C-alpha positions as CSV (number, residue, x, y, z in Angstrom):
1,M,-34.1,23.1,-20.8
2,G,-32.2,20.0,-21.8
3,W,-31.7,16.9,-19.7
4,R,-28.1,17.7,-18.9
5,G,-29.0,20.4,-16.4
6,L,-31.5,18.3,-14.4
7,Q,-30.6,17.4,-10.8
8,I,-32.2,15.0,-8.4
9,A,-34.4,16.6,-5.8
10,A,-33.4,16.3,-2.1
11,C,-36.4,14.0,-1.5
12,G,-35.2,11.7,-4.3
13,T,-38.7,11.5,-6.0
14,H,-38.1,13.7,-9.0
15,H,-35.7,16.0,-10.9
16,L,-35.2,19.7,-10.7
17,D,-34.3,22.2,-13.4
18,A,-31.6,24.9,-13.1
19,S,-34.1,27.1,-11.2
20,R,-34.6,24.4,-8.6
21,R,-38.2,23.8,-9.9
22,P,-39.7,20.4,-10.6
23,A,-38.9,19.4,-14.2
24,Y,-42.2,17.5,-14.5
25,A,-45.3,16.7,-12.5
26,A,-44.8,13.0,-11.9
27,R,-43.4,11.6,-8.6
28,F,-41.6,8.3,-8.1
29,E,-40.3,6.3,-5.2
30,E,-36.7,6.7,-6.5
31,V,-35.0,8.4,-9.4
32,L,-31.3,8.3,-10.5
33,K,-29.3,10.7,-12.6
34,F,-29.9,11.3,-16.3
35,H,-27.3,9.8,-18.6
36,E,-26.8,10.0,-22.4
37,P,-29.0,10.0,-24.5
38,G,-31.2,11.8,-21.9
39,L,-32.8,9.0,-19.9
40,A,-33.0,8.5,-16.2
41,P,-33.9,5.3,-14.2
42,V,-37.0,5.5,-12.0
43,R,-38.9,3.1,-9.7
44,L,-42.5,3.1,-8.5
45,G,-44.7,0.5,-7.0
46,G,-42.1,-2.3,-7.3
47,L,-41.6,-1.6,-11.0
48,A,-38.7,0.2,-12.7
49,W,-38.1,1.8,-16.1
50,H,-36.5,4.9,-17.7
51,V,-38.0,8.3,-18.3
52,R,-37.3,11.2,-20.5
53,S,-36.6,14.7,-19.2
54,D,-40.3,15.5,-19.1
55,G,-41.0,12.5,-16.9
56,T,-42.6,10.3,-19.5
57,A,-41.7,6.7,-20.0
58,A,-39.1,6.0,-22.7
59,Y,-40.7,2.6,-23.4
60,P,-43.6,0.4,-22.2
61,R,-41.6,-2.5,-20.6
62,R,-41.1,-2.7,-16.8
63,F,-38.3,-4.2,-14.8
64,V,-37.5,-4.9,-11.1
65,R,-34.6,-2.4,-11.2
66,T,-33.0,-0.2,-13.8
67,F,-29.7,1.7,-13.9
68,G,-28.1,4.4,-16.0
69,F,-27.2,4.1,-19.7
70,Y,-23.5,3.7,-20.6
71,E,-22.5,3.4,-24.3
72,G,-26.1,3.2,-25.2
73,L,-27.0,0.2,-23.0
74,A,-28.4,0.1,-19.4
75,A,-28.2,-2.7,-16.9
76,V,-31.6,-3.9,-15.7
77,V,-32.9,-6.5,-13.3
78,A,-35.7,-8.8,-14.4
79,A,-37.4,-11.7,-12.7
80,D,-35.0,-14.1,-14.4
81,G,-31.8,-12.1,-13.8
82,W,-29.6,-9.2,-14.9
83,H,-29.1,-8.1,-18.5
84,H,-28.9,-5.0,-20.7
85,V,-31.4,-3.1,-22.7
86,T,-31.4,-0.4,-25.4
87,T,-33.0,3.0,-25.1
88,E,-36.2,1.4,-26.5
89,G,-36.2,-1.1,-23.6
90,N,-35.2,-4.0,-25.9
91,E,-32.9,-6.6,-24.6
92,T,-29.6,-6.9,-26.4
93,Y,-29.0,-10.6,-25.7
94,L,-30.8,-13.6,-24.2
95,R,-28.3,-14.4,-21.4
96,R,-29.0,-13.6,-17.8
97,H,-26.6,-13.0,-15.0
98,A,-26.5,-12.9,-11.2
99,W,-25.2,-9.3,-11.5
100,A,-24.1,-6.9,-14.3
101,G,-22.2,-3.7,-14.3
102,N,-21.9,-0.9,-16.9
103,F,-20.3,-0.9,-20.4
104,Q,-17.0,0.9,-20.7
105,Y,-14.8,0.6,-23.8
106,G,-17.2,-2.0,-25.2
107,R,-16.8,-4.3,-22.2
108,C,-19.0,-4.9,-19.1
109,P,-18.2,-7.0,-16.0
110,V,-20.8,-9.6,-15.0
111,R,-21.1,-12.3,-12.4
112,D,-22.6,-15.7,-13.4
113,F,-24.9,-17.7,-11.1
114,G,-21.9,-19.8,-10.0
115,G,-20.2,-16.7,-8.6
116,A,-17.5,-16.2,-11.3
117,Y,-16.8,-12.8,-12.9
118,F,-15.9,-12.1,-16.5
119,H,-16.5,-9.4,-19.1
120,I,-19.0,-9.5,-22.0
121,T,-19.3,-7.5,-25.2
122,P,-22.5,-5.5,-26.2
123,T,-23.9,-8.6,-27.9
124,G,-23.7,-10.6,-24.7
125,D,-20.8,-12.7,-25.8
126,D,-17.8,-13.5,-23.6
127,A,-14.9,-11.1,-24.2
128,Y,-12.5,-13.9,-23.3
129,A,-12.6,-17.4,-21.9
130,Q,-11.1,-16.8,-18.5
131,R,-13.2,-16.6,-15.3
132,W,-12.2,-14.5,-12.2
133,R,-13.0,-14.3,-8.6
134,Y,-13.8,-10.6,-9.3
135,A,-13.6,-8.2,-12.2
136,G,-14.0,-4.5,-12.4
137,D,-14.8,-1.8,-15.0
138,Y,-12.4,-1.0,-17.8
139,R,-10.7,2.3,-17.8
140,D,-8.6,3.3,-20.7
141,G,-8.9,-0.2,-22.0
142,I,-7.6,-1.8,-18.8
143,A,-9.5,-3.5,-15.9
144,V,-8.6,-5.0,-12.6
145,V,-9.3,-8.7,-12.0
146,Q,-8.8,-11.0,-9.0
147,E,-7.7,-14.6,-9.0
148,E,-9.0,-17.3,-6.7
149,D,-6.0,-16.8,-4.4
150,G,-7.1,-13.2,-3.7
151,Y,-4.4,-11.5,-5.7
152,S,-5.2,-9.0,-8.4
153,S,-3.7,-7.9,-11.7
154,H,-4.6,-5.9,-14.8
155,I,-6.0,-7.2,-18.1
156,G,-6.6,-5.7,-21.5
157,L,-9.7,-5.8,-23.6
158,D,-8.9,-9.3,-24.8
159,G,-8.5,-10.6,-21.3
160,S,-4.7,-11.0,-21.5
161,L,-2.5,-9.8,-18.6
162,V,-1.1,-6.3,-19.1
163,H,2.1,-6.8,-17.0
164,G,1.7,-10.1,-15.2
165,Q,2.3,-8.7,-11.7
166,W,-0.1,-9.6,-8.9
167,F,-0.9,-7.6,-5.8
168,V,-2.9,-8.0,-2.6
169,D,-5.1,-5.2,-3.7
170,L,-5.2,-3.0,-6.9
171,D,-6.9,-0.1,-8.5
172,V,-7.3,1.0,-12.2
173,F,-4.7,3.2,-13.8
174,H,-5.0,7.0,-13.5
175,K,-2.7,9.1,-15.6
176,G,-0.2,6.3,-16.0
177,F,-0.2,5.1,-12.4
178,A,-2.3,2.7,-10.4
179,R,-2.7,2.3,-6.6
180,A,-1.4,-1.1,-5.6
181,R,-0.9,-2.9,-2.4
182,D,1.7,-5.6,-1.9
183,E,2.6,-7.6,1.2
184,D,4.3,-4.5,2.7
185,G,1.6,-1.8,2.1
186,W,0.3,0.6,-0.6
187,T,2.3,2.1,-3.4
188,H,1.9,3.3,-7.0
189,I,2.8,1.2,-10.0
190,D,3.5,2.1,-13.6
191,M,2.1,0.4,-16.7
192,H,4.7,-2.4,-16.4
193,G,3.5,-3.2,-12.8
194,R,6.6,-1.8,-11.3
195,P,6.4,0.3,-8.1
196,G,7.5,3.8,-8.6
197,Y,9.5,3.9,-5.3
198,A,10.6,1.7,-2.4
199,R,8.5,3.2,0.3
200,R,5.1,1.7,1.4
201,F,2.2,3.3,3.1
202,Q,-0.9,2.6,5.1
203,A,-3.0,4.3,2.3
204,V,-2.4,6.3,-0.9
205,E,-4.5,8.5,-3.1
206,P,-4.1,8.6,-6.9
207,F,-1.6,11.0,-8.3
208,Y,-3.0,14.5,-9.0
209,N,-0.8,16.6,-11.3
210,G,2.3,14.6,-10.2
211,Q,1.6,14.5,-6.5
212,A,-0.4,12.3,-4.2
213,R,-1.5,12.4,-0.6
214,V,-0.5,9.3,1.5
215,E,-0.8,8.1,5.0
216,R,2.2,6.5,6.7
217,F,2.1,3.6,9.0
218,D,2.7,5.9,12.0
219,G,-0.5,7.8,11.1
220,A,1.3,10.8,9.6
221,L,0.0,12.3,6.3
222,E,2.3,13.4,3.5
223,V,2.3,14.7,0.0
224,I,4.7,12.8,-2.2
225,D,6.0,13.1,-5.8
226,Q,6.0,10.3,-8.3
227,A,9.4,9.1,-7.0
228,G,7.9,8.7,-3.5
229,M,9.8,11.6,-2.1
230,R,8.1,13.7,0.6
231,I,7.1,17.2,-0.6
232,L,5.6,18.2,2.7
233,E,4.0,16.7,5.8
234,L,0.3,17.4,6.4
235,R,0.0,15.7,9.8
236,A,2.5,14.7,12.4
237,P,2.9,11.0,13.4
238,R,0.2,9.7,15.7
239,M,2.1,6.7,16.9
240,A,4.1,7.0,20.1
241,A,6.4,4.9,22.2
242,K,3.5,3.3,24.1
243,Q,2.3,1.8,20.8
244,V,5.5,-0.1,20.2
245,L,5.9,-1.2,23.8
246,G,8.1,-4.3,24.1
247,T,9.7,-3.8,20.8
248,K,13.5,-3.3,20.2
249,V,15.2,-2.6,16.9
250,L,18.9,-3.5,16.4
251,L,20.6,-2.0,13.4
252,A,23.5,-4.2,12.4
253,G,26.2,-3.4,9.8
254,L,29.9,-2.5,9.3
255,P,31.2,1.0,10.0
256,G,29.9,3.5,7.5
257,A,26.9,1.4,6.6
258,G,24.5,4.2,7.6
259,K,23.2,2.9,10.9
260,T,23.4,6.2,12.7
261,T,21.3,8.1,10.2
262,I,18.8,5.4,9.9
263,G,18.6,4.8,13.7
264,A,18.0,8.5,14.3
265,G,15.1,8.4,11.8
266,V,13.5,5.3,13.3
267,G,13.9,6.7,16.8
268,S,12.3,10.0,15.8
269,R,9.4,8.3,13.9
270,L,8.6,5.9,16.7
271,G,9.3,8.3,19.5
272,I,11.8,5.9,21.2
273,R,15.4,6.2,22.4
274,V,18.5,5.3,20.4
275,H,21.4,3.5,22.0
276,R,24.7,3.5,20.1
277,L,27.8,1.6,21.2
278,D,29.9,4.5,20.0
279,D,28.0,6.9,22.2
280,F,28.9,4.7,25.2
281,R,32.5,4.7,24.1
282,A,32.5,8.4,23.8
283,S,31.2,8.9,27.3
284,L,32.8,6.0,29.2
285,S,35.9,4.8,27.3
286,D,39.4,6.2,27.6
287,G,40.8,4.4,24.6
288,T,42.1,1.5,26.6
289,I,41.0,-2.2,26.5
290,A,39.4,-1.8,30.0
291,G,37.6,1.4,28.9
292,D,36.2,-0.3,25.8
293,Y,34.9,-3.2,27.9
294,L,33.3,-0.7,30.3
295,A,31.5,0.9,27.3
296,R,30.5,-2.5,26.0
297,A,29.1,-3.5,29.5
298,A,27.0,-0.3,29.5
299,F,25.7,-1.1,26.1
300,L,24.8,-4.6,27.2
301,R,23.0,-3.2,30.2
302,A,20.9,-1.0,27.9
303,C,20.1,-4.1,25.7
304,S,18.9,-6.1,28.7
305,Q,16.5,-3.4,30.0
306,S,12.9,-3.9,29.0
307,G,11.1,-1.4,26.8
308,P,11.3,-0.1,23.2
309,A,14.5,1.4,21.9
310,V,16.8,1.4,18.8
311,Y,20.3,0.0,19.1
312,E,23.3,0.3,16.8
313,F,26.0,-2.4,16.7
314,S,28.1,-4.1,14.0
315,A,26.8,-7.5,15.1
316,A,29.7,-9.1,13.3
317,G,32.2,-10.0,16.1
318,Y,32.3,-12.4,19.1
319,H,30.6,-9.7,21.2
320,R,27.4,-10.3,19.3
321,I,26.8,-13.4,21.4
322,A,26.7,-11.4,24.6
323,V,24.5,-8.8,22.9
324,R,22.0,-11.4,21.7
325,Q,21.9,-12.8,25.3
326,A,21.2,-9.4,26.7
327,F,18.3,-8.9,24.3
328,R,17.0,-12.3,25.4
329,E,17.2,-11.2,29.1
330,S,15.0,-8.2,28.3
331,G,12.1,-10.4,27.2
332,D,11.1,-8.0,24.5
333,R,10.4,-8.6,20.8
334,L,13.4,-7.8,18.6
335,L,13.7,-6.7,15.0
336,V,17.3,-7.0,13.6
337,A,18.0,-5.1,10.4
338,W,21.3,-5.6,8.6
339,V,22.2,-2.5,6.7
340,D,24.2,-4.1,3.9
341,T,26.2,-1.3,2.2
342,P,29.0,-1.9,-0.4
343,Q,32.6,-1.5,0.8
344,H,33.4,1.5,-1.4
345,V,30.3,3.4,-0.2
346,R,31.2,2.7,3.5
347,H,34.8,3.8,3.0
348,E,33.8,7.0,1.3
349,R,31.5,7.8,4.2
350,L,34.1,7.0,6.7
351,S,36.6,9.3,5.0
352,K,34.2,12.2,5.4
353,R,33.6,11.7,9.2
354,E,34.7,14.6,11.3
355,T,34.3,12.9,14.7
356,S,35.8,9.8,16.2
357,V,35.4,7.7,19.3
358,P,38.2,6.4,21.6
359,L,39.1,2.9,20.5
360,P,41.9,0.7,21.9
361,D,44.8,-0.3,19.7
362,W,44.1,-4.0,18.9
363,G,47.1,-4.2,16.6
364,I,44.9,-4.6,13.5
365,V,44.9,-2.3,10.5
366,P,41.5,-0.5,10.2
367,G,39.3,-2.3,7.7
368,A,41.5,-5.5,7.6
369,N,38.7,-7.6,9.0
370,D,35.9,-6.1,7.0
371,A,35.6,-9.2,4.7
372,A,35.4,-11.6,7.6
373,M,32.9,-9.4,9.4
374,E,30.7,-9.2,6.3
375,D,30.9,-12.9,5.9
376,K,29.8,-13.4,9.5
377,L,26.8,-11.0,9.0
378,R,25.8,-12.8,5.9
379,S,26.0,-16.3,7.4
380,D,24.2,-15.2,10.6
381,F,21.3,-13.8,8.6
382,S,21.2,-16.7,6.3
383,D,21.2,-19.2,9.1
384,G,18.6,-17.4,11.2
385,W,21.0,-16.7,14.0
386,W,19.0,-13.7,15.1
387,N,15.6,-15.5,14.7
388,R,15.9,-18.2,17.2
389,Q,14.0,-16.5,19.9
390,P,10.2,-16.3,19.7
391,G,9.1,-12.9,18.6
392,W,12.4,-12.0,16.9
393,T,12.6,-11.1,13.2
394,S,15.5,-10.2,11.0
395,L,15.8,-8.7,7.5
396,R,18.5,-7.4,5.2
397,L,18.3,-3.8,3.9
398,D,20.0,-2.4,0.8
399,G,22.2,0.3,2.3
400,C,22.3,2.2,-1.0
401,L,18.6,3.0,-0.9
402,P,17.4,6.4,0.3
403,V,17.5,6.7,4.1
404,E,13.9,7.7,4.2
405,D,12.9,4.5,2.4
406,L,14.9,2.3,4.9
407,V,13.4,4.1,7.9
408,E,9.9,3.5,6.4
409,V,10.6,-0.2,6.0
410,I,11.7,-0.6,9.6
411,V,8.9,1.5,11.0
412,R,6.3,-0.4,9.0
413,M,7.6,-3.7,10.3
414,V,7.5,-2.6,13.9
415,L,4.0,-1.3,13.5
416,S,2.5,-4.0,11.3
417,T,3.9,-7.3,12.4
418,G,2.2,-7.8,15.7
419,A,4.7,-5.6,17.5
420,M,2.2,-3.1,18.8
421,S,1.0,-3.3,22.4
């Protein structure tokens, strides 16, 4: 039979044919798989070479180590370093390297004796002048390289950057997408280096026929489409309230920003309670000034209690000073997220609300103070007003993004910024 049907025996000393019988009589200390044009690396007595399908040597030379043939060349280790040989065992160039990979698309990654990586051509010449901290195999003419600062990008066959975007970690492209990790987690990027969606994950697999399995930061497993939308959940979240002990989340924003929907999602994902000022109004206020202050006092009491929870509050009026003080009294960490949603979107949402809460008549037309409140939110977040306590963090969220993405951002920050117990 031909070499293509040969398999490595369980003991690793020889190859077997399709009938699970030895393909030849010889035995070695180690054998590797057969590769085109029908040669396999073997090792015996501290020497290494390649054999044909009948176990006979393909050439008389011997090396310290041999590897499979790719594009007609095989990486070998000699006493003076790594290089490549032909199927006849002849070296293809005189240079030696500290390490050498396999040829793909006429390029091979190597490491010089100074620790730098780059790619060479089959003649042993540099494929380009640049040196990298690390360089991987080419796939479809594109390879991953890492700079000295630890960030990675993609290069073409001539060494030029494909898209110029840099990531904490990176994989080769597979069917138009590459796994990429930025400061917030793993995602998939297109050929332009652009993430396909806003969500980030603990881990992602390559897309398979338009879908990919991913692991969220709360330990849940999902299958997502190329837009990052969940198709189904494969495993429930593994993170519980005890794992975010001592962490509070305050959702700030004007009425209609989307705080309620986002808060419910965050509370569900983290397994913690949600406190809404409007809920206290609904249960404690009678529409009078005194009733409203009673509801506010109950909300402040909830803010000052220790333990993880989600809170909703506009954070744009004078009352925000008391709220901030109550959070300080709790002694917990705090993440303040401003849900910044355009006015026309907020007004459209408010017009569709079917429920209302009892509010006192302050003599102000609804929405008249929106601009001033929005300016206060912007200046507070710009000046770090919510960051002045150790362990507190603030961020702005684009309220027009999908709720699922915004929930993911908040959950990720709670679980990955030292907020876990």
